[in-house]
C-alpha positions as CSV (number, residue, x, y, z in Angstrom):
1,M,73.1,127.9,105.1
2,D,73.5,124.7,107.0
3,I,74.9,121.8,105.9
4,V,75.9,118.5,107.3
5,G,77.1,115.3,106.2
6,F,77.8,112.5,107.7
7,C,80.7,109.5,106.3
8,N,79.8,105.8,106.9
9,P,82.3,103.3,105.7
10,S,81.2,99.7,104.9
11,P,84.0,97.5,105.6
12,Q,83.7,93.7,104.8
13,K,87.3,92.7,105.8
14,Q,86.6,90.1,108.1
15,K,84.1,88.3,105.8
16,R,86.6,88.5,102.9
17,T,89.8,87.4,105.1
18,S,87.8,84.1,105.9
19,Y,86.6,83.3,102.1
20,I,90.2,83.5,101.3
21,R,91.1,81.4,104.1
22,T,88.8,79.0,102.6
23,V,90.1,79.2,99.2
24,L,94.3,78.5,100.8
25,K,92.3,75.4,102.2
26,H,90.3,74.1,99.3
27,S,93.2,74.7,97.0
28,I,96.0,73.0,98.9
29,Y,93.3,70.0,99.8
30,Q,93.0,69.6,96.2
31,S,96.5,69.5,94.9
32,G,97.8,68.0,97.5
33,N,95.2,65.4,98.8
34,T,93.4,64.3,95.5
35,A,94.3,60.8,95.0
36,A,93.6,60.2,98.6
37,S,89.9,62.0,98.8
38,G,89.0,60.0,95.6
39,M,87.6,63.4,94.7
40,A,87.6,65.0,90.8
41,S,90.5,67.7,90.9
42,N,88.8,70.6,89.0
43,D,91.1,71.2,86.2
44,V,93.7,70.6,89.1
45,D,96.6,68.7,87.4
46,D,99.1,67.0,89.7
47,E,101.8,66.3,87.3
48,C,102.6,70.0,87.0
49,C,105.9,71.1,88.1
50,F,104.3,74.6,90.1
51,M,101.3,76.0,90.6
52,F,100.3,79.3,91.7
53,T,97.2,80.7,93.3
54,W,96.1,84.6,93.7
55,A,93.3,85.6,95.6
56,I,92.4,89.5,94.4
57,E,90.7,90.8,97.2
58,N,88.8,93.9,97.4
59,W,87.8,93.8,93.7
60,P,85.5,96.6,93.0
61,V,81.7,96.0,91.9
62,S,81.2,99.6,89.6
63,F,84.9,99.1,87.2
64,L,88.0,96.8,86.3
65,P,91.3,98.0,89.1
66,S,93.7,100.2,86.8
67,F,97.0,97.8,87.8
68,A,97.8,95.5,90.4
69,E,100.6,92.6,90.3
70,S,101.1,89.3,92.8
71,P,104.4,88.4,95.0
72,T,106.9,87.1,92.7
73,F,107.1,83.4,93.3
74,H,109.6,80.9,93.1
75,A,109.8,78.0,91.4
76,D,112.9,75.8,91.7
77,S,111.5,73.1,89.5
78,L,111.4,75.3,86.2
79,Q,115.2,75.7,86.3
80,N,114.9,78.1,89.7
81,T,113.2,80.6,88.0
82,K,111.5,83.3,89.2
83,W,107.8,84.8,88.2
84,R,104.6,86.9,89.1
85,L,101.4,87.6,87.3
86,Q,99.8,91.1,86.4
87,I,96.3,92.3,86.0
88,S,95.3,95.9,84.7
89,S,92.7,97.4,82.0
90,V,92.3,100.2,79.5
91,E,89.2,99.9,78.4
92,E,86.0,99.3,80.5
93,E,85.1,96.2,79.6
94,K,88.7,94.2,79.0
95,L,90.6,93.0,81.4
96,V,94.7,92.2,80.3
97,Y,96.5,89.4,82.3
98,S,99.7,88.3,81.9
99,I,103.1,86.1,83.0
100,H,106.1,87.4,83.1
101,R,109.8,86.2,84.1
102,H,111.5,87.9,86.7
103,T,115.1,89.2,86.1
104,S,117.0,87.3,88.5
105,T,117.3,84.2,87.5
106,E,120.4,81.3,86.8
107,W,119.3,80.5,83.1
108,N,119.0,82.5,79.9
109,T,116.3,80.7,78.6
110,V,113.6,78.4,79.4
111,E,110.5,76.9,77.7
112,V,107.6,76.0,80.0
113,I,103.7,75.6,79.5
114,F,101.7,77.2,81.1
115,E,97.8,77.9,82.2
116,I,96.1,80.6,83.3
117,S,92.8,80.2,85.0
118,F,90.0,82.8,86.5
119,L,89.2,80.2,89.4
120,D,84.9,79.6,90.1
121,P,83.6,79.8,93.9
122,D,84.9,75.5,93.5
123,G,87.9,76.5,92.5
124,S,86.6,75.3,88.7
125,A,88.2,76.9,85.8
126,V,86.3,79.5,84.4
127,V,88.1,81.0,81.7
128,S,91.7,79.5,80.8
129,V,94.5,80.5,78.5
130,K,97.2,77.3,78.1
131,E,100.5,78.0,75.7
132,R,104.0,76.6,75.2
133,K,106.3,79.6,75.2
134,Y,110.0,80.7,75.9
135,F,110.9,83.1,78.5
136,N,114.4,84.7,78.1
137,L,115.2,87.4,81.1
138,E,112.0,90.1,81.4
139,T,110.2,88.2,78.9
140,Y,106.3,88.1,79.1
141,Y,102.9,87.6,77.5
142,E,99.5,88.6,78.0
143,F,96.5,88.4,77.3
144,V,92.6,89.9,76.8
145,L,89.5,89.1,78.9
146,E,86.9,90.9,76.3
147,D,83.7,91.6,78.1
148,A,85.2,91.0,81.2
149,F,82.8,89.1,83.8
150,G,79.8,91.2,82.5
151,L,76.5,88.8,83.5
152,D,78.5,86.0,85.3
153,R,80.1,88.2,87.7
154,T,78.9,85.7,90.2
155,R,81.3,83.1,88.9
156,F,84.0,85.0,89.1
157,I,83.9,87.4,92.1
158,V,83.0,86.0,95.2
159,N,82.9,88.0,98.5
160,D,84.4,90.7,96.5
161,T,87.6,88.5,95.8
162,L,89.1,87.6,92.6
163,T,90.8,83.9,92.0
164,I,93.5,82.9,89.4
165,R,95.7,80.3,88.7
166,C,98.7,79.8,87.1
167,Q,100.2,76.1,86.3
168,L,103.6,75.8,85.1
169,W,105.1,72.5,83.0
170,N,108.4,72.6,82.4
171,A,108.9,71.7,78.2
172,D,112.0,69.7,79.0
173,D,111.3,67.3,81.5
174,K,115.3,66.4,81.9
175,Y,115.3,69.5,84.4
176,S,112.4,68.7,86.3
177,S,112.5,64.9,87.4
178,N,115.0,66.2,90.4
179,Y,112.3,68.2,92.3
180,S,109.4,67.8,93.6
181,S,106.4,69.4,93.1
182,N,105.3,73.3,94.5
183,R,102.0,74.7,95.4
184,C,102.1,78.4,96.1
185,F,99.5,80.9,97.5
186,A,99.2,84.6,98.0
187,H,96.6,87.6,98.3
188,T,97.1,91.4,97.0
189,R,94.7,93.5,98.3
190,L,93.1,96.6,96.1
191,A,93.0,99.8,97.5
192,I,89.1,99.9,96.8
193,E,87.2,102.6,99.1
194,R,83.7,102.2,99.3
195,R,81.9,105.1,101.2
196,T,78.3,106.2,101.9
197,V,77.7,110.0,102.8
198,F,74.4,111.1,103.7
199,W,74.1,115.3,102.4
200,C,71.4,117.0,104.2
201,V,71.6,120.7,102.2
202,R,69.3,123.1,104.6
203,K,67.0,126.3,103.5
204,F,67.7,125.1,99.8
205,S,64.6,127.3,98.5
206,D,67.8,129.9,99.1
207,L,69.5,128.4,96.4
208,S,69.3,130.6,93.2
209,I,70.8,130.2,89.3
210,D,74.7,131.4,89.4
211,G,74.1,132.4,93.3
212,F,75.7,130.5,96.1
213,Q,76.7,126.6,96.2
214,A,76.3,124.1,99.0
215,Q,79.9,122.2,99.0
216,Y,80.7,118.8,100.8
217,R,84.5,117.6,101.8
218,L,84.7,114.1,101.6
219,P,87.3,113.7,104.6
220,H,90.2,110.8,103.7
221,L,90.1,108.0,105.9
222,S,93.7,107.4,106.6
223,Q,95.6,111.2,105.9
224,K,93.8,113.0,108.9
225,G,93.0,116.6,107.4
226,H,93.2,115.8,103.9
227,H,90.5,115.7,101.5
228,V,89.7,113.4,98.1
229,L,86.9,114.5,96.8
230,T,84.7,117.6,96.9
231,L,81.4,117.5,95.8
232,N,79.5,121.6,94.7
233,L,76.0,121.5,94.5
234,K,74.1,124.7,92.8
235,I,71.4,125.2,90.8
236,I,71.7,125.7,86.8
237,K,69.4,127.1,83.9
238,S,69.2,124.2,82.0
239,G,66.9,124.1,78.9
240,D,63.7,126.5,79.9
241,G,63.5,125.4,83.2
242,E,66.2,125.0,86.1
243,S,67.9,122.0,87.3
244,V,70.3,120.8,90.3
245,L,73.5,120.1,89.3
246,I,76.3,118.4,91.4
247,T,79.9,119.0,90.4
248,I,82.5,116.1,92.0
249,L,86.0,117.7,92.1
250,G,88.6,116.0,92.9
251,Y,92.8,116.8,93.8
252,N,95.6,114.4,93.6
253,V,92.7,111.9,93.4
254,P,91.9,108.3,92.6
255,Q,93.0,106.2,89.4
256,R,89.0,105.8,89.4
257,L,85.8,106.6,91.0
258,N,82.6,105.6,90.7
259,V,79.7,107.5,92.5
260,E,75.7,107.1,92.8
261,L,73.8,110.1,93.9
262,S,70.0,109.5,95.2
263,V,67.4,112.0,96.4
264,L,65.8,110.5,99.2
265,D,62.6,110.7,100.5
266,T,60.5,111.5,103.9
267,E,61.2,107.8,104.3
268,G,64.6,107.3,103.5
269,K,63.8,105.6,100.1
270,K,66.0,106.4,96.9
271,R,64.9,108.6,94.0
272,F,65.9,110.0,90.8
273,C,69.2,108.1,91.5
274,K,71.9,108.9,88.9
275,K,75.1,106.9,88.0
276,S,78.6,108.6,87.2
277,I,82.1,106.7,86.5
278,M,85.3,108.0,85.7
279,Y,88.3,106.7,84.2
280,A,92.0,107.9,83.7
281,L,91.9,110.6,86.4
282,N,94.4,113.4,86.6
283,R,96.1,115.5,89.7
284,E,93.2,117.4,89.0
285,T,89.8,116.7,87.7
286,S,85.9,117.3,87.9
287,T,83.2,115.6,86.8
288,F,78.9,117.0,86.3
289,V,75.7,115.2,87.5
290,N,72.8,116.8,86.1
291,L,70.7,115.7,89.4
292,I,67.4,116.2,89.1
293,A,65.3,119.1,87.4
294,N,63.9,121.7,89.8
295,E,60.5,121.7,88.7
296,E,60.2,117.8,89.6
297,L,61.6,118.5,92.8
298,M,59.2,121.0,93.3
299,K,56.2,118.5,92.5
300,Y,57.2,116.5,95.3
301,K,58.4,119.0,97.5
302,E,56.5,117.6,100.2
303,S,57.7,114.4,100.3
304,M,61.7,115.3,99.5
305,L,62.1,118.8,100.6
306,Y,61.1,118.1,104.2
307,K,61.6,121.6,105.9
308,D,63.1,122.9,103.0
309,S,66.2,120.5,103.5
310,L,67.5,118.1,100.3
311,C,68.9,115.7,101.5
312,I,71.1,113.6,99.4
313,R,72.6,109.8,99.6
314,C,76.3,109.8,97.7
315,E,77.2,106.1,97.4
316,F,81.6,105.9,96.3
317,E,83.8,103.7,95.1
318,I,87.1,104.7,94.7
319,E,90.6,103.3,93.5
320,N,92.8,105.4,95.9
321,G,96.3,104.0,95.8
322,S,98.3,101.1,94.5
323,A,97.6,97.6,95.4
324,Q,99.2,96.0,98.3
325,N,100.9,92.4,98.8
326,D,100.9,91.3,102.4
327,P,104.0,89.2,102.9
328,H,102.3,87.4,106.1
329,D,99.8,86.2,103.6
330,Y,102.1,84.4,101.2
331,I,102.2,80.9,102.1
332,R,104.4,78.4,100.1
333,K,103.0,74.5,100.2
334,V,105.7,71.9,99.3
335,F,104.2,68.5,98.0
336,F,107.1,65.4,98.0
337,L,105.9,63.3,95.2
């Protein structure tokens, strides 16, 4: 049996990088030149001691990322403290975000007012939370964004990038009067792979119940000789008939995975699409997708089994590793008031 697979990554890095640069320029222009331009500040407070803008690149379409942490940012105007933001998700539609005080500081306790905002493409806050809290060493506060993004995804995610802004004020003004106001920008790239595979199974009619299985192994993008996933196709008994079942196996694979499988007709159009999202994956895992009833496939044999070949389009979105903070993309802008 002849099995042919084609792999087609679809990178958009250049487009996302251009957008991130635009966000950076917009953020700096807003916070530093609002008074000169006469434009609205879009919720930016020029009196804040520190403002940190975090662009999270390569945001997945099908699921929430499991974890990401911002670079540590230094706020000398807040008693010389260091901070970081984190995001994580434990449930399908809930995004947890938090602010953490770094351990290497000179003061035992600091009282701050902080505001964490999710920004739209214009730099305006779509969702914000503002609190006044005491921070000791290793203190953090976390919040939950219910039904994260949902139908409003386009207001949060632009060019696969989510932008979060954190503004900080010192609750005790006597510590901030001798310092300039700081602006800082950083970006993080999530380890999200998007892969499209066209899997052509020849001599499909030779497959039988509990008989030979067709197999395709998805190669790893960066590790030569390694595979991320293995797809097995077989015919199984389903009720009074038969079905085409695809099993997706993984070894040391991603934290999260979305797959969309479609049977293609002779015109290349998608037919009989099925989707599956896998969460909290272990070192070895598998999922089953009942693609199509064999009787239904035979009904459209002329358009979907051309020359006895079954062509399946497999679209993957894979969280495959930890998020990466690029130090060269961490930019700090200082303004003197």
